The first five atom37 places (N, CA, C, CB, O) and aatype in JSON, in Angstrom:
{
  "aatype": [20, 20, 20, 20, 20, 20, 20, 20, 20, 20, 20, 20, 20, 20, 20, 20, 20, 20, 20, 20, 20, 20, 20, 20, 20, 20, 20, 20, 20, 20, 20, 20, 20, 20, 20, 20, 20, 20, 20, 20, 20, 20, 20, 20, 20, 20, 20, 20, 20, 20, 20, 20, 20, 20, 20, 20, 20, 20, 20, 20, 20, 20, 20, 20, 20, 20, 20, 20, 20, 20, 20, 20, 20, 20, 20, 20, 20, 20, 20, 20, 20, 20, 20, 20, 20, 20, 20],
  "atom_mask": [
    [1, 1, 1, 1, 1],
    [1, 1, 1, 1, 1],
    [1, 1, 1, 1, 1],
    [1, 1, 1, 1, 1],
    [1, 1, 1, 1, 1],
    [1, 1, 1, 1, 1],
    [1, 1, 1, 1, 1],
    [1, 1, 1, 1, 1],
    [1, 1, 1, 1, 1],
    [1, 1, 1, 1, 1],
    [1, 1, 1, 1, 1],
    [1, 1, 1, 1, 1],
    [1, 1, 1, 1, 1],
    [1, 1, 1, 1, 1],
    [1, 1, 1, 1, 1],
    [1, 1, 1, 1, 1],
    [1, 1, 1, 1, 1],
    [1, 1, 1, 1, 1],
    [1, 1, 1, 1, 1],
    [1, 1, 1, 1, 1],
    [1, 1, 1, 1, 1],
    [1, 1, 1, 1, 1],
    [1, 1, 1, 1, 1],
    [1, 1, 1, 1, 1],
    [1, 1, 1, 1, 1],
    [1, 1, 1, 1, 1],
    [1, 1, 1, 1, 1],
    [1, 1, 1, 1, 1],
    [1, 1, 1, 1, 1],
    [1, 1, 1, 1, 1],
    [1, 1, 1, 1, 1],
    [1, 1, 1, 1, 1],
    [1, 1, 1, 1, 1],
    [1, 1, 1, 1, 1],
    [1, 1, 1, 1, 1],
    [1, 1, 1, 1, 1],
    [1, 1, 1, 1, 1],
    [1, 1, 1, 1, 1],
    [1, 1, 1, 1, 1],
    [1, 1, 1, 1, 1],
    [1, 1, 1, 1, 1],
    [1, 1, 1, 1, 1],
    [1, 1, 1, 1, 1],
    [1, 1, 1, 1, 1],
    [1, 1, 1, 1, 1],
    [1, 1, 1, 1, 1],
    [1, 1, 1, 1, 1],
    [1, 1, 1, 1, 1],
    [1, 1, 1, 1, 1],
    [1, 1, 1, 1, 1],
    [1, 1, 1, 1, 1],
    [1, 1, 1, 1, 1],
    [1, 1, 1, 1, 1],
    [1, 1, 1, 1, 1],
    [1, 1, 1, 1, 1],
    [1, 1, 1, 1, 1],
    [1, 1, 1, 1, 1],
    [1, 1, 1, 1, 1],
    [1, 1, 1, 1, 1],
    [1, 1, 1, 1, 1],
    [1, 1, 1, 1, 1],
    [1, 1, 1, 1, 1],
    [1, 1, 1, 1, 1],
    [1, 1, 1, 1, 1],
    [1, 1, 1, 1, 1],
    [1, 1, 1, 1, 1],
    [1, 1, 1, 1, 1],
    [1, 1, 1, 1, 1],
    [1, 1, 1, 1, 1],
    [1, 1, 1, 1, 1],
    [1, 1, 1, 1, 1],
    [1, 1, 1, 1, 1],
    [1, 1, 1, 1, 1],
    [1, 1, 1, 1, 1],
    [1, 1, 1, 1, 1],
    [1, 1, 1, 1, 1],
    [1, 1, 1, 1, 1],
    [1, 1, 1, 1, 1],
    [1, 1, 1, 1, 1],
    [1, 1, 1, 1, 1],
    [1, 1, 1, 1, 1],
    [1, 1, 1, 1, 1],
    [1, 1, 1, 1, 1],
    [1, 1, 1, 1, 1],
    [1, 1, 1, 1, 1],
    [1, 1, 1, 1, 1],
    [1, 1, 1, 1, 1]
  ],
  "atom_positions": [
    [[7.95, -62.27, 68.62], [8.03, -62.36, 70.18], [7.68, -60.78, 70.54], [9.72, -62.92, 70.82], [7.82, -59.72, 69.92]],
    [[7.17, -61.11, 71.8], [7.0, -59.77, 72.67], [8.02, -58.79, 72.77], [6.77, -60.07, 74.01], [7.96, -57.59, 72.5]],
    [[9.03, -59.5, 73.21], [10.44, -58.78, 73.29], [10.89, -57.95, 72.04], [11.55, -59.85, 73.52], [11.32, -56.8, 72.09]],
    [[10.73, -58.72, 70.91], [11.22, -58.28, 69.63], [10.12, -56.84, 69.04], [11.18, -59.8, 68.54], [10.47, -55.9, 68.34]],
    [[9.05, -57.07, 69.49], [7.93, -56.1, 69.06], [8.46, -54.85, 70.06], [6.13, -56.74, 69.39], [8.61, -53.75, 69.53]],
    [[8.78, -55.01, 71.63], [9.23, -54.2, 72.21], [10.1, -53.28, 71.93], [9.46, -54.6, 72.85], [9.98, -52.08, 72.18]],
    [[11.27, -53.98, 71.24], [12.59, -53.17, 70.76], [12.19, -52.32, 69.49], [13.91, -54.26, 70.33], [12.7, -51.24, 69.22]],
    [[11.29, -52.89, 68.8], [11.05, -52.36, 67.66], [10.33, -51.09, 67.69], [10.45, -53.23, 66.94], [10.54, -50.11, 66.97]],
    [[9.24, -51.23, 68.83], [8.56, -49.82, 69.13], [9.27, -48.73, 69.52], [7.65, -49.87, 70.11], [9.17, -47.61, 69.02]],
    [[10.24, -49.17, 70.7], [11.22, -48.31, 71.21], [12.24, -47.65, 69.87], [12.08, -49.24, 72.34], [12.54, -46.46, 69.85]],
    [[12.59, -48.43, 69.04], [13.35, -47.96, 67.88], [12.51, -46.84, 67.39], [13.62, -49.09, 66.77], [12.89, -45.67, 67.45]],
    [[11.22, -47.23, 66.83], [10.34, -46.58, 66.12], [10.19, -45.04, 66.74], [9.05, -47.42, 66.1], [10.25, -44.02, 66.06]],
    [[9.98, -45.09, 68.17], [10.05, -43.78, 68.98], [11.16, -42.86, 69.02], [9.88, -44.05, 70.22], [11.06, -41.66, 69.26]],
    [[12.35, -43.58, 68.75], [13.7, -43.11, 68.67], [13.75, -42.53, 67.3], [14.79, -44.24, 68.94], [14.0, -41.33, 67.29]],
    [[13.58, -43.04, 66.22], [13.58, -42.59, 64.93], [12.84, -41.11, 64.83], [12.89, -43.68, 64.06], [13.27, -40.04, 64.4]],
    [[11.61, -41.44, 65.39], [10.53, -40.0, 65.27], [11.08, -39.08, 66.05], [8.9, -40.14, 65.83], [10.97, -37.96, 65.57]],
    [[11.67, -39.13, 67.15], [12.42, -38.27, 68.2], [13.65, -37.6, 67.42], [12.98, -39.25, 69.54], [13.85, -36.38, 67.41]],
    [[14.34, -38.42, 66.86], [15.62, -37.86, 66.29], [15.44, -37.15, 65.11], [16.59, -38.87, 66.0], [16.13, -36.19, 64.78]],
    [[14.21, -37.77, 64.28], [13.76, -36.89, 63.09], [12.96, -35.63, 63.35], [12.94, -37.7, 62.18], [12.7, -34.83, 62.45]],
    [[12.63, -35.52, 64.42], [11.98, -34.14, 64.87], [13.05, -33.25, 65.38], [10.86, -34.32, 66.04], [12.93, -32.03, 65.27]],
    [[14.15, -33.81, 65.97], [15.26, -32.95, 66.36], [16.08, -32.52, 65.2], [16.13, -33.62, 67.34], [16.6, -31.4, 65.19]],
    [[16.23, -33.39, 64.16], [16.71, -32.93, 62.97], [16.24, -31.91, 62.38], [16.69, -33.72, 62.21], [16.97, -30.99, 62.02]],
    [[14.58, -31.91, 62.13], [13.86, -31.03, 61.5], [13.82, -29.37, 62.21], [12.51, -31.73, 61.41], [13.46, -28.35, 61.63]],
    [[14.28, -29.5, 63.55], [14.28, -28.51, 64.41], [16.0, -28.12, 64.34], [13.59, -29.04, 65.93], [16.32, -27.1, 64.96]],
    [[16.85, -28.7, 63.79], [18.19, -28.13, 63.85], [18.75, -28.38, 65.05], [18.24, -26.76, 63.62], [19.76, -27.76, 65.38]],
    [[18.11, -29.44, 65.96], [18.79, -29.65, 67.19], [19.46, -31.07, 67.24], [17.8, -29.46, 68.35], [18.97, -32.01, 67.86]],
    [[20.6, -31.13, 66.53], [21.39, -32.36, 66.32], [21.64, -32.88, 67.49], [22.61, -32.21, 65.63], [21.53, -34.11, 67.55]],
    [[22.06, -32.11, 68.81], [22.39, -32.52, 70.12], [21.03, -33.37, 70.58], [22.78, -31.17, 71.11], [21.25, -34.33, 71.31]],
    [[19.86, -33.16, 70.28], [19.05, -33.76, 70.78], [18.49, -34.92, 69.92], [18.25, -32.9, 71.18], [17.72, -35.69, 70.48]],
    [[18.76, -35.1, 68.79], [18.89, -36.38, 68.09], [19.81, -37.26, 68.45], [19.08, -36.22, 66.88], [19.52, -38.45, 68.58]],
    [[20.83, -36.88, 68.62], [22.08, -37.64, 69.2], [21.89, -38.21, 70.42], [23.23, -36.8, 69.36], [22.31, -39.34, 70.68]],
    [[21.14, -37.33, 71.42], [20.8, -37.68, 72.79], [19.91, -38.82, 72.83], [20.2, -36.57, 73.5], [20.07, -39.76, 73.62]],
    [[18.93, -38.74, 71.95], [17.89, -39.68, 71.66], [18.24, -41.13, 71.34], [17.17, -39.18, 70.61], [17.79, -42.15, 71.86]],
    [[19.25, -41.0, 70.25], [19.85, -42.04, 69.62], [20.68, -42.96, 70.75], [20.77, -41.43, 68.48], [20.56, -44.18, 70.85]],
    [[21.57, -42.11, 71.6], [22.29, -42.54, 72.43], [21.55, -43.36, 73.74], [23.03, -41.43, 72.73], [21.96, -44.39, 74.29]],
    [[20.51, -42.68, 74.02], [19.87, -43.22, 74.98], [19.34, -44.45, 74.62], [18.98, -42.43, 75.42], [19.42, -45.36, 75.46]],
    [[18.87, -44.65, 73.64], [18.32, -45.94, 73.09], [19.21, -46.89, 72.73], [17.55, -45.75, 71.98], [18.9, -48.06, 72.94]],
    [[20.41, -46.61, 72.18], [21.5, -47.51, 71.8], [21.85, -48.08, 73.22], [22.82, -46.72, 71.0], [21.61, -49.28, 73.42]],
    [[22.32, -47.42, 74.11], [23.03, -47.66, 75.4], [21.79, -48.47, 76.39], [23.62, -46.03, 76.1], [21.94, -49.62, 76.8]],
    [[20.9, -47.83, 76.6], [19.91, -48.34, 77.69], [18.84, -49.31, 77.21], [19.17, -47.16, 78.32], [18.44, -50.23, 77.93]],
    [[18.34, -49.09, 75.9], [17.24, -50.29, 75.57], [17.96, -51.03, 74.74], [15.79, -49.89, 74.83], [17.7, -52.23, 74.91]],
    [[18.86, -50.82, 73.82], [19.37, -51.83, 72.97], [20.58, -52.65, 73.56], [19.76, -51.18, 71.7], [20.61, -53.88, 73.49]],
    [[21.51, -51.96, 74.11], [22.7, -52.8, 74.71], [22.22, -53.35, 76.03], [24.09, -51.89, 74.96], [22.19, -54.57, 76.21]],
    [[21.83, -52.46, 76.99], [21.75, -53.16, 78.16], [20.8, -54.08, 78.58], [21.76, -52.43, 78.96], [20.89, -54.9, 79.49]],
    [[19.59, -53.8, 77.57], [18.6, -54.69, 77.97], [18.25, -55.7, 76.68], [17.32, -53.82, 78.5], [18.08, -56.9, 76.87]],
    [[18.16, -55.18, 75.52], [17.61, -56.15, 74.47], [18.78, -57.26, 74.17], [17.18, -55.28, 73.01], [18.53, -58.47, 74.24]],
    [[19.95, -56.79, 73.88], [21.09, -57.93, 73.61], [21.4, -58.79, 74.54], [22.31, -57.44, 73.31], [21.95, -59.86, 74.28]],
    [[21.03, -58.33, 75.94], [21.26, -59.5, 76.92], [20.23, -60.34, 77.24], [21.69, -59.07, 78.11], [20.45, -61.29, 77.99]],
    [[19.04, -60.1, 76.74], [17.66, -60.85, 76.85], [17.64, -61.85, 75.65], [16.3, -59.77, 76.77], [16.99, -62.9, 75.72]],
    [[18.34, -61.52, 74.56], [18.26, -62.26, 73.38], [19.23, -63.25, 73.04], [18.23, -61.46, 72.44], [19.08, -64.12, 72.18]],
    [[20.3, -63.06, 73.81], [21.55, -63.86, 73.38], [21.19, -65.41, 73.22], [22.78, -63.68, 74.53], [21.29, -65.97, 72.13]],
    [[20.82, -65.99, 74.23], [20.2, -67.55, 74.06], [19.36, -67.72, 73.22], [19.55, -68.12, 75.14], [19.16, -68.93, 73.08]],
    [[18.67, -67.04, 72.49], [17.53, -67.11, 71.68], [18.26, -67.13, 70.13], [16.42, -65.77, 72.01], [17.96, -67.83, 69.17]],
    [[19.18, -66.24, 70.22], [19.75, -66.08, 68.9], [20.68, -67.21, 68.66], [20.46, -64.73, 68.73], [20.72, -67.83, 67.59]],
    [[21.39, -67.43, 69.64], [22.62, -68.8, 69.28], [21.72, -70.03, 69.63], [24.34, -68.86, 70.48], [21.96, -71.04, 68.95]],
    [[20.94, -70.11, 70.36], [19.98, -71.27, 70.55], [20.99, -72.75, 70.51], [18.69, -71.23, 69.16], [20.79, -73.74, 69.81]],
    [[21.96, -72.56, 71.37], [23.08, -73.71, 71.55], [22.27, -75.0, 72.18], [24.44, -73.17, 72.72], [22.73, -76.13, 72.02]],
    [[21.18, -74.81, 72.8], [20.8, -76.06, 73.49], [19.36, -76.43, 72.55], [20.53, -75.79, 75.35], [18.78, -77.44, 72.95]],
    [[18.88, -75.89, 71.62], [17.78, -76.13, 70.71], [16.4, -76.07, 71.55], [17.99, -77.58, 69.97], [15.41, -76.76, 71.33]],
    [[16.55, -75.06, 72.61], [15.24, -74.88, 73.41], [14.15, -73.87, 72.83], [15.63, -74.36, 74.84], [12.99, -73.8, 73.24]],
    [[14.73, -73.08, 71.77], [13.83, -72.27, 70.99], [13.57, -72.69, 69.62], [14.29, -70.98, 70.95], [14.5, -73.15, 68.97]],
    [[12.37, -72.58, 69.11], [11.9, -72.92, 67.69], [12.93, -72.11, 66.85], [10.25, -72.47, 67.35], [13.79, -71.33, 67.26]],
    [[12.65, -72.47, 65.6], [13.52, -71.75, 64.47], [12.77, -70.43, 64.29], [13.63, -72.63, 62.95], [13.39, -69.39, 64.06]],
    [[11.51, -70.45, 64.39], [10.63, -69.02, 64.22], [11.05, -68.13, 65.36], [8.87, -69.23, 64.32], [11.23, -66.93, 65.14]],
    [[11.18, -68.59, 66.4], [11.54, -67.74, 67.52], [12.86, -67.17, 67.37], [11.47, -68.46, 68.77], [13.04, -65.97, 67.58]],
    [[13.94, -68.06, 66.98], [15.17, -67.52, 66.78], [15.29, -66.67, 65.42], [16.13, -68.63, 66.85], [16.13, -65.78, 65.35]],
    [[14.67, -66.9, 64.61], [14.48, -65.79, 63.29], [14.02, -64.58, 63.74], [13.4, -66.22, 62.14], [14.48, -63.49, 63.41]],
    [[13.0, -64.82, 64.59], [12.18, -63.48, 65.15], [13.28, -62.39, 65.62], [11.1, -63.91, 66.58], [13.33, -61.22, 65.23]],
    [[14.26, -63.06, 66.65], [15.21, -62.15, 67.26], [16.14, -61.72, 66.17], [15.98, -62.79, 68.44], [16.42, -60.53, 66.06]],
    [[16.67, -62.7, 65.3], [17.74, -62.41, 64.35], [17.22, -61.31, 63.49], [18.16, -63.65, 63.51], [17.92, -60.31, 63.35]],
    [[16.14, -61.4, 62.93], [15.47, -60.16, 62.06], [15.43, -58.99, 62.76], [14.0, -60.37, 61.62], [15.95, -57.98, 62.29]],
    [[14.78, -58.98, 64.04], [14.8, -57.62, 64.94], [16.07, -56.94, 65.02], [14.42, -57.87, 66.4], [16.21, -55.72, 64.87]],
    [[17.2, -57.97, 65.33], [18.36, -57.48, 65.57], [19.05, -56.7, 64.54], [19.05, -58.41, 65.93], [19.76, -55.73, 64.78]],
    [[18.76, -57.25, 63.21], [19.27, -56.84, 61.87], [18.65, -55.55, 61.56], [18.97, -57.87, 60.75], [19.25, -54.6, 61.06]],
    [[17.23, -55.58, 61.92], [16.7, -54.26, 61.58], [16.97, -53.11, 62.64], [15.23, -54.4, 61.38], [16.84, -51.95, 62.23]],
    [[17.28, -53.3, 63.77], [17.67, -52.44, 64.78], [19.32, -51.86, 64.46], [17.51, -53.31, 66.22], [19.6, -50.66, 64.56]],
    [[20.19, -52.78, 64.12], [21.58, -52.55, 63.89], [21.43, -51.7, 62.62], [22.51, -53.93, 63.72], [22.14, -50.7, 62.55]],
    [[20.59, -51.97, 61.62], [20.67, -51.32, 60.3], [20.2, -49.82, 60.61], [19.7, -52.11, 59.14], [20.94, -48.93, 60.2]],
    [[19.12, -49.49, 61.24], [18.61, -48.52, 61.66], [19.5, -47.65, 62.54], [17.55, -48.92, 62.2], [19.71, -46.46, 62.28]],
    [[19.98, -48.27, 63.52], [20.98, -47.56, 64.42], [22.19, -46.88, 63.63], [21.58, -48.62, 65.45], [22.71, -45.83, 64.01]],
    [[22.57, -47.56, 62.53], [23.78, -47.11, 61.94], [23.3, -45.85, 61.08], [24.52, -48.31, 61.05], [24.08, -44.91, 60.91]],
    [[22.06, -45.83, 60.56], [21.47, -44.85, 59.88], [21.27, -43.67, 60.88], [20.2, -45.35, 59.23], [21.57, -42.52, 60.56]],
    [[20.79, -43.95, 61.99], [20.78, -42.72, 63.06], [22.05, -42.1, 63.38], [20.25, -43.15, 64.42], [22.11, -40.88, 63.54]],
    [[23.14, -42.88, 63.5], [24.48, -42.29, 63.94], [25.23, -41.66, 62.78], [25.4, -43.41, 64.58], [26.21, -40.95, 62.98]],
    [[24.77, -41.92, 61.55], [25.55, -41.4, 60.43], [24.3, -41.29, 59.18], [26.98, -42.55, 60.03], [24.11, -42.09, 58.26]],
    [[23.63, -40.2, 59.43], [22.45, -39.98, 58.71], [22.62, -39.24, 57.21], [21.57, -39.16, 59.64], [21.82, -39.24, 56.28]],
    [[24.06, -38.54, 57.32], [24.37, -38.22, 56.17], [25.49, -39.11, 55.29], [24.69, -36.96, 56.37], [25.78, -38.77, 54.15]]
  ]
}
């Protein structure tokens, strides 16, 4: 799904920026990039937009659409944990 591709692309940009911050020993920059992604992109936008597709209570989404959201959500959460606790 396009929305899932969007969040994964934003996550990739965040990982790149955080990695660059760590490489420069600018831990605050890495944390800032991670926080911005987590609160603005992930929580405020993505989670709100995929709730209905993940739960699919009325059956209006196909299994493939639902799985796309679930897998993107899993990948994002796993990566976010690594960004917040890199050591």
